[in-house]
N, C-alpha and C positions, 0 to 999 in steps of 0.2 A: 474777717466779718463774717457772721453767720446770719443767713435768712432762714426763717421758719414759716413754713406754710402749713396750716392745719385743716383738716376736713373731718366732720363727724357724719358717719352714715351708717345706719342699721346697727347702731350701739358701739360702733369701732370707730376709734379716733386714728386717723391717718396724719401720721407726722412727716412732712418732708424737709430734709436739710440741704441748704446749699451754702457753699462756701467752705469755711475752715471751722472745725471743732477742735478747739485747743485751749490752753490756758487763759487766753486773752477773750475767748467767747463764751466760756463756761457760765458765766453769769446769765447770758441771754438764754442759754439752754435751760438753766435752771428756772428763770422767772417765766419764760414763754412756753416751756414744755412741762418740766416736772411740778412746778407749782400748780399750773392749770389741771393736771391730771389728779393730783392729791387732792386739790380743793373741790372738784367736781365729782370725785368718787369714779371716774372712769376705769373700767375693768379690762377693756381689751384696746391695745395700742399696736399699730404697726409703725415702725420707724423706718423710714425710707432714706437710706444714706447714699443711694446710687449718684447724686449730684454733689457729694462732698469732695472737694479737691484734696483735703488731707484731714486726718484725725490723729491726734497726739495720744500719748499714754494715758494723759488726764482725762482726755475726751472718752476713750475706751472705758475707763474707769466709771465715768459718770453714766454712760449707757449701760454698764453692768448694775450700777445702784438703782436705775430705773427699773430694770428687769426684777431686781429683788423687791423693790416696792411692790410692783404689780403682783408678784407671786405672793407675798405676804397678805395681799388684799384678795385673794383668790381670783386674781386677774390672769390675763396672759399677755406675753410680749412676742411680738414678732418682728424680726428684722430682715429687711430686703436691700440688696443693693451693696453688700459689703465686698466690693471688688478689692478693696485695700487689704493687703495681708493681715493688718491688725484687726479687721473685723470678720474676716472669713470663718472663724470658728464659731461666731455668734449668729450667722445667717441660718435662718429656718423657714425661709419662704423663698420660691423661686420667682414670684411676682407678688404684687399687692392682692390681686383680687383671688388668689388662692386662699387668702384668709377666710372668705366666706364658705369654703368647703370644710374649714377646720373649727369654726366657732359657730355653735348653735345657742342663739340667744332667744 
């Protein structure tokens, strides 16, 4: 099961994931996260994976796809909480609030 909580503050969408991001929950990620970002034209996203129990290879690929989508639309993607070895290389924030130091809207 994947639970998604989102908060929009100062032009930045904060997405917090809880549970598992794997083949069985990718549809939830696509409809509740990616589609919302694409349809809304949101350019700045912080993905918080701190509370994920596990992430599969497919889940990592989906996170990378989201990052590419944002870059193509001149947006920026930030990842916080990648304690799992599968996500460590993608982490570029030490905490969510640091995004306000890096994004000028």
